[in-house]
C-alpha positions in Angstrom: 159.3 17.7 218.1 160.4 14.7 216.2 159.2 16.2 213.0 161.5 19.2 213.6 164.4 16.9 214.3 163.8 15.1 211.0 163.5 18.3 209.1 166.7 19.6 210.7 168.6 16.4 209.8 167.4 16.8 206.1 168.5 20.4 206.2 172.0 19.6 207.5 172.4 16.8 205.0 171.4 19.3 202.2 173.8 21.9 203.4 176.7 19.5 203.4 175.7 18.1 200.0 175.3 21.6 198.4 178.7 22.7 199.5 180.6 19.5 198.5 178.8 19.4 195.1 179.7 23.0 194.3 183.3 22.2 195.2 183.7 18.8 193.5 180.8 18.5 191.0 180.9 14.8 191.9 177.8 12.7 191.5 179.1 10.1 194.0 179.0 12.3 197.2 176.5 11.2 199.8 173.2 13.0 199.3 173.6 13.8 195.6 170.7 11.7 194.3 168.4 12.8 197.2 169.2 16.5 197.2 170.9 17.6 194.0 169.7 15.4 191.1 166.0 16.4 191.5 166.8 20.2 191.2 169.8 19.9 189.0 168.3 21.9 186.2 167.5 24.8 188.6 170.3 24.4 191.0 171.4 27.8 192.6 175.1 27.7 193.3 175.3 30.7 195.6 173.2 33.3 197.2 171.8 34.9 200.3 168.7 32.9 201.5 167.4 35.1 204.1 165.9 37.5 201.6 164.0 34.6 200.0 166.2 34.7 197.0 166.2 31.5 194.8 168.6 29.6 197.0 165.9 29.6 199.7 163.4 27.7 197.5 165.8 24.8 197.5 165.2 24.1 201.2 161.6 25.2 201.4 160.6 21.7 202.6 162.7 21.9 205.7 163.2 25.6 206.5 160.1 26.4 208.8 160.3 25.8 212.5 157.2 27.2 214.2 157.6 30.9 214.1 161.2 30.7 212.8 162.9 30.1 209.4 166.2 28.7 208.7 168.1 29.9 205.6 171.3 29.1 203.8 173.9 31.8 203.0 176.6 30.6 200.6 179.5 32.5 199.0 181.5 29.9 197.0 185.1 31.1 197.0 186.8 27.8 197.2 190.1 28.6 195.6 191.5 29.5 199.0 189.0 27.4 200.9 187.1 30.3 202.1 184.3 28.1 203.1 183.6 29.9 206.3 181.5 32.2 204.1 179.1 29.3 203.9 176.7 29.0 206.8 173.3 27.8 207.8 171.6 30.7 209.7 168.4 31.2 211.7 166.8 34.1 210.0 167.3 37.5 211.7 170.0 36.4 214.1 173.8 35.8 214.3 173.4 32.1 215.2 175.1 30.0 212.5 176.0 26.5 211.6 179.4 26.4 209.9 181.4 23.6 208.2 185.0 22.3 208.8 186.7 20.9 205.7 189.2 18.2 205.1 191.1 20.0 202.4 192.9 16.9 201.1 189.7 15.0 200.5 187.6 18.2 199.7 185.0 16.8 202.2 183.2 18.4 205.1 184.0 16.4 208.2 182.5 18.5 211.0 179.8 21.0 211.7 179.8 23.6 214.5 177.5 26.2 216.1 178.5 29.8 216.6 176.7 32.9 217.8 178.7 35.5 216.1 178.8 36.8 212.5 182.6 36.5 212.0 183.9 33.2 210.6 186.4 32.8 213.4 183.6 32.9 216.0 183.9 30.5 219.0 182.3 27.2 218.7 179.3 26.6 221.0 179.0 23.0 220.0 180.4 20.7 217.3 180.0 17.2 216.0 181.6 15.0 213.3 179.2 14.2 210.5 179.3 10.5 211.6 178.3 11.6 215.1 175.3 13.4 213.9 174.2 10.4 211.8 174.0 12.3 208.6 173.2 10.1 205.5 172.7 7.0 207.6 169.0 6.7 206.6 168.1 6.3 210.3 165.9 8.5 212.6 167.6 11.5 214.2 170.1 10.3 216.8 170.7 12.0 220.3 173.6 14.0 219.1 171.6 15.6 216.3 168.8 16.3 218.7 171.2 18.0 221.1 172.6 20.0 218.1 169.2 21.2 217.2 168.0 21.8 220.8 171.1 24.1 221.4 170.5 26.0 218.2 166.8 26.5 219.1 167.6 27.5 222.7 170.0 30.2 221.5 167.3 31.6 219.4 164.7 31.5 222.1 167.2 33.4 224.4 167.8 35.9 221.7 164.0 36.4 221.4 163.7 36.8 225.1 166.4 39.4 225.0 164.8 41.3 222.2 161.4 41.1 224.0 163.1 42.7 227.0 164.7 45.5 225.1 161.7 48.0 225.4 161.8 47.6 229.2 165.6 47.8 229.6 166.0 50.7 227.3 163.2 52.5 229.2 165.0 51.9 232.5 168.4 52.9 231.1 167.1 56.1 229.7 165.2 57.1 232.8 167.1 55.5 235.7 163.8 54.9 237.5 160.9 52.8 236.3 157.5 51.7 237.7 155.7 48.7 236.3 152.0 49.1 237.0 149.1 47.0 235.7 146.5 44.4 236.3 146.8 41.7 239.0 148.5 38.6 237.8 150.6 40.1 235.1 153.9 39.0 236.7 155.2 42.5 237.3 157.7 41.4 240.1 159.0 38.6 238.0 159.4 41.0 235.1 161.3 43.4 237.3 163.8 40.6 238.0 164.1 39.7 234.4 164.9 43.4 233.6 167.6 43.4 236.2 169.0 40.2 234.9 169.2 41.8 231.4 171.3 44.4 232.9 173.6 41.8 234.4 172.2 42.3 238.0 171.0 39.3 240.0 170.5 38.6 243.7 173.2 35.9 243.3 175.9 38.4 242.2 174.6 40.9 244.8 173.9 43.5 242.1 170.1 43.2 242.5 168.2 43.6 245.8 164.5 43.6 246.4 162.5 45.0 249.2 158.8 45.0 249.7 157.1 48.1 251.0 154.3 47.9 253.6 152.6 50.3 256.0 155.2 49.7 258.8 158.2 50.1 256.5 160.0 53.5 257.3 163.1 55.7 256.9 165.2 53.6 259.2 164.6 50.5 257.2 165.3 52.2 253.9 167.9 54.9 254.6 169.4 54.8 258.0 168.5 54.9 261.6 169.7 54.2 265.2 169.6 50.6 266.3 169.9 49.3 269.9 173.1 47.4 270.6 174.3 45.6 273.7 177.9 44.4 274.0 178.7 41.0 275.5 179.1 41.4 279.3 177.6 44.9 279.3 174.2 45.5 281.0 173.8 48.8 279.3 172.0 49.1 276.0 173.4 51.7 273.5 172.5 52.9 270.1 174.5 52.7 266.9 173.7 54.2 263.4 173.0 51.5 260.9 172.5 52.0 257.1 169.2 50.9 255.7 168.7 48.6 252.8 168.9 51.2 250.0 171.8 53.1 251.5 173.8 49.9 251.9 173.0 48.9 248.3 174.1 52.3 247.0 177.3 52.1 249.0 178.2 48.8 247.3 177.4 50.2 243.9 179.3 53.4 244.6 182.5 51.3 245.4 182.2 49.6 242.0 181.5 52.9 240.2 184.6 54.7 241.8 186.8 51.6 241.2 185.8 51.5 237.6 187.2 55.0 237.2 190.7 54.1 238.7 193.8 52.9 236.9 194.6 49.3 236.9 197.6 50.1 239.3 195.5 52.0 241.8 192.9 49.3 241.9 195.6 46.7 242.5 197.2 48.7 245.3 193.7 49.2 246.8 193.0 45.5 246.7 196.4 44.7 248.2 195.8 47.2 251.1 192.4 45.7 251.7 193.8 42.1 251.8 196.6 43.2 254.2 194.2 45.0 256.6 191.9 41.9 256.6 194.8 39.6 257.3 195.8 41.9 260.2 192.2 41.9 261.6 192.1 38.1 261.4 195.3 37.9 263.5 193.7 40.1 266.1 190.5 38.0 266.2 192.4 34.8 266.8 194.6 36.4 269.5 197.9 36.4 267.6 198.1 40.2 267.5 197.5 42.0 270.8 199.4 45.3 270.6 200.8 47.8 268.1 204.2 49.5 268.7 204.3 53.3 268.8 207.1 55.3 267.2 208.4 56.2 270.6 210.8 53.3 271.6 209.4 50.8 274.0 205.9 52.0 274.0 202.8 50.4 272.4 199.0 50.5 272.3 196.9 47.5 273.2 194.2 46.3 270.9 191.0 46.3 273.0 188.6 44.9 270.4 187.5 44.9 266.8 184.2 46.7 266.2 181.3 45.3 264.2 182.4 47.2 261.1 186.0 46.0 261.5 187.5 49.1 263.1 190.4 48.7 265.5 189.7 50.0 269.1 193.1 50.8 270.8 194.0 51.9 274.3 197.3 53.0 275.9 199.2 50.0 277.3 198.9 50.0 281.1 196.4 52.8 281.1 193.8 52.7 283.9 191.6 55.4 282.4 189.9 53.1 279.9 190.2 55.7 277.2 190.1 54.2 273.8 191.2 55.3 270.3 189.4 54.2 267.1 191.3 53.5 263.9 188.8 53.1 261.1 189.6 51.4 257.8 188.4 54.3 255.5 190.6 56.9 257.3 193.6 54.5 257.5 193.2 53.9 253.7 193.0 57.7 253.2 196.3 58.1 255.2 197.9 55.4 253.0 197.2 57.4 249.9 199.2 60.3 251.2 202.0 58.2 252.9 202.5 55.2 250.7 205.5 53.5 252.5 207.2 53.0 255.8 209.9 55.4 254.5 207.3 58.0 254.0 205.9 57.6 257.4 209.4 57.6 258.9 210.2 60.9 257.3 207.4 62.7 259.3 208.8 65.0 261.9 205.5 66.0 263.5 203.1 63.1 263.5 200.2 64.9 265.0 200.3 67.7 262.4 200.9 65.5 259.4 198.2 63.0 260.1 195.6 65.7 260.9 196.3 67.4 257.7 196.0 64.2 255.8 192.9 62.6 257.3 191.4 65.4 259.7 190.5 64.3 263.1 192.3 63.0 266.2 194.2 59.8 267.2 197.1 60.7 265.0 199.6 58.5 266.8 197.3 55.5 266.7 196.8 55.9 262.9 200.5 56.4 262.2 201.4 53.4 264.3 198.7 51.1 262.8 199.7 52.0 259.2 203.4 51.6 259.9 202.7 48.1 261.4 200.5 47.2 258.5 203.2 48.1 255.9 206.0 46.4 257.8 204.2 43.1 258.7 201.5 42.5 256.1 202.5 44.3 252.9 206.2 43.7 252.6 207.3 41.8 249.6 203.8 41.6 248.2 203.6 42.0 244.5 201.1 44.4 242.8 199.2 42.6 240.1 197.3 45.0 238.0 193.7 44.4 236.9 190.7 46.4 235.7 187.4 46.8 237.5 184.4 46.9 235.1 181.6 49.2 235.9 178.5 47.2 236.7 174.8 47.9 236.9 173.0 47.7 240.1 169.2 47.3 240.2 167.1 48.0 243.3 163.6 46.6 243.1 160.8 48.0 245.3 157.9 45.6 245.2 154.4 47.0 246.1 156.0 50.5 246.2 152.6 52.3 246.8 151.9 50.2 249.9 154.3 52.2 252.0 154.1 55.8 253.1 156.4 57.1 250.4 157.3 60.5 251.9 158.1 58.9 255.2 160.3 56.2 253.7 162.3 58.3 251.3 162.6 61.5 253.4 165.2 63.8 251.8 166.0 61.1 249.2 163.3 62.5 247.0 165.9 64.8 245.6 168.7 62.3 245.2 166.7 59.6 243.3 165.7 62.2 240.6 167.2 60.9 237.3 168.5 64.4 236.6 170.6 64.4 239.9 172.3 61.0 239.8 175.8 61.2 241.2 177.4 63.9 243.3 175.1 66.4 241.9 172.3 64.9 243.9 174.1 64.9 247.3 171.8 65.4 250.3 172.4 65.6 254.1 170.6 62.7 255.7 168.7 63.0 259.0 171.7 61.4 260.9 174.5 63.0 258.9 176.2 64.3 262.0 176.6 60.7 263.3 178.4 59.3 260.2 182.0 58.3 260.8 184.8 60.3 259.2 186.2 58.4 256.3 182.8 56.8 255.4 182.1 57.0 251.7 179.1 59.2 252.5 180.7 61.4 255.2 179.9 64.5 253.2 176.3 63.5 252.2 174.4 60.8 250.5 173.9 60.5 246.7 172.7 57.7 244.4 175.6 56.4 242.2 175.1 56.7 238.4 175.2 52.9 238.0 172.1 52.4 240.3 168.7 51.8 238.7 165.3 51.6 240.6 162.4 49.5 239.5 159.1 49.7 241.4 156.0 47.6 241.0 152.5 48.6 241.9 148.8 47.7 241.4 146.9 50.9 240.6 143.6 49.5 241.6 144.5 48.3 245.1 141.9 50.0 247.2 143.8 49.3 250.5 146.5 51.9 249.7 146.7 55.5 248.8 147.9 56.6 245.3 151.4 57.7 244.9 151.9 61.4 245.2 153.0 63.5 242.3 156.5 64.3 243.7 157.3 60.7 243.3 155.5 60.0 240.2 157.4 62.6 238.2 160.7 60.9 239.1 159.8 57.7 237.4 159.0 56.4 234.0 155.8 54.4 234.0 155.0 51.3 232.0 151.6 49.6 232.1 151.9 45.8 231.9 148.7 44.3 230.3 147.7 40.7 230.4 148.3 40.1 226.7 151.9 41.4 227.2 152.9 38.4 229.3 151.2 35.5 227.3 154.6 33.7 227.6 153.9 33.1 231.3 151.4 30.4 230.3 154.0 28.3 228.4 154.1 26.0 231.4 150.4 25.1 230.7 151.5 22.9 227.7 148.5 21.6 225.9 146.2 23.7 228.0 147.8 27.0 226.9 145.6 27.8 223.9 142.3 27.3 225.8 143.7 29.3 228.7 144.6 32.2 226.5 141.1 32.2 224.9 139.5 32.2 228.4 141.7 35.0 229.6 141.2 37.2 226.6 137.4 36.6 226.5 137.1 37.3 230.2 139.2 40.5 230.0 137.1 41.7 227.1 134.1 41.4 229.3 135.8 43.2 232.1 137.0 46.0 230.0 133.4 46.6 228.6 131.9 46.7 232.0 131.0 50.3 233.2 133.4 51.4 235.9 136.1 49.0 234.9 139.0 49.2 232.4 142.1 47.3 231.3 143.7 48.0 234.8 141.2 45.4 236.1 142.2 42.6 233.7 143.0 39.2 235.2 146.6 38.3 234.3 148.2 35.0 233.2 149.5 34.2 236.7 146.0 33.3 237.7 145.5 31.0 234.7 148.7 29.2 235.5 147.1 28.0 238.7 144.9 25.7 236.5 147.8 23.2 236.8 146.9 22.7 240.4 143.8 20.9 239.1 145.3 19.1 236.0 144.7 15.7 237.6 140.9 16.3 237.1 140.8 18.0 233.7 137.0 17.8 233.5 136.7 20.2 236.5 140.0 22.1 236.3 138.5 25.3 234.7 135.5 25.3 237.1 137.9 24.9 240.0 140.1 27.7 238.8 137.1 30.0 238.5 135.7 29.0 242.0 138.8 29.1 244.0 141.0 31.8 242.3 139.2 34.1 239.8 135.7 34.6 241.2 136.7 36.3 244.3 138.9 38.7 242.5 136.1 39.8 240.1 133.6 40.2 243.0 136.0 42.6 244.6 136.0 44.6 241.4 132.2 45.0 241.2 131.4 45.0 245.0 129.2 47.9 245.7 128.1 48.4 242.1 124.6 47.9 240.7 123.5 44.5 239.5 126.5 42.7 241.0 124.9 39.3 240.3 124.3 40.1 236.7 127.8 41.3 236.2 129.3 38.2 237.8 127.1 36.0 235.7 128.4 37.8 232.5 132.0 37.4 233.6 131.4 33.7 234.2 129.8 33.2 230.7 132.8 35.1 229.2 135.2 32.9 231.1 133.5 29.7 229.9 133.5 31.0 226.3 129.7 31.0 226.2 
């Protein structure tokens, strides 16, 4: 690495010297004798280095960094100080080092990194020349190393992005993707990387992962009845609860619908939500116990707040125990029709008007709650407009073939079809008649257009059945081979190269064994385990074989003829014999 730092320092010095010499033609500038004088007779003033034109030959001693190449692009239009057209670039990218000039002295005083093509691009990092230690004849200092490290990290990240493009494009085009392949190829980790490329992570709640298993069923995935017991009640009841996938889709759908709204409507929705939550908070701490009705002197008591934040009301003084539910979705729906206290006051027949607006009963309770909300929680609140950006949501199903697919998905086979994303794929779920009015899925379930599904599976797992064709045709399929994920072994450091050779040699032997193929390869994840034994390097590869790889290979050939011979051949290949 020190060599790279030294090369980079020389390159920056050359870059600065080149520009200042073209501008001033002075022989006294720092770096002239080292960088200009030796090539003065063949000095190229301007050019585009990335196409290996002549200007590139002037930095050939410092331009190579592993698999990368640095080039200098220079357009010398100094009359108006258009020096932003001069930049040091990492070939094939938009990552540039650009100069800042002191016009009065015709000197470069600062260098900065940018990740955009335009000259006005934001600076990622910048240093004065003195801070970088240029022309000081000393080893590269910490600032220069930091400068180089950031430059290189940007490139590495760009490379990772480019490497992910085949996977992300496949998912975008098909909506559903299954990663299949040999054990140890990092399919689950790759699925998370794909999601991250689409801006979806578990941290921002745009990515969720579940793992299928034989006990996983429809109630876990879509919806089902769950037992509930209220405090102080000896009776156990049942309540419809959404499963992991339906809950995830509901969150994605909220974002999708909001992204289609105007900034004003979004702001009003947010204001209403905030006001409702404030009201619920008052109820929970005991500061709000009843809501007045339109009829003078009458009110409804607040009995409780349900688990999903609905208000449960009852007539004040009533001995019947009859309750009236006011749900947020339906209250919000009513607010879209009657947008102010004045509009509510103008209603002559509350029962008729509310029923027409939101369908259902409890008209007086809804009218009173909305009126109270407007009067006490939304008065004098300012609407601040903002836009909701449509986001991607990625649902990862690990070991997708380990569950009973038809039982888990049920009628969702239709709705997950890429051709039926959105309302066109609406289906009636098994518990559709129990879904509350006002629920986003009260008219049926569908998968929003901004939801993507990634599954992982191991085709050769003998403990599970193969996936049926009805499911297979709804997914794009991508086989992940051991050689596709070589970067997984970067953590092996100096052991990486020998690990790659062992893996590739072993996999060649596996692939050429009758009855086996590339699906039986041993992936990089197994070889990463070598670091468990790094403290005893003389035995680390033998330990890796004995404790991690041998057992997998034995399962491959168990029941075949000449098992011992095949295992011996595998071991020889692994040991590069």
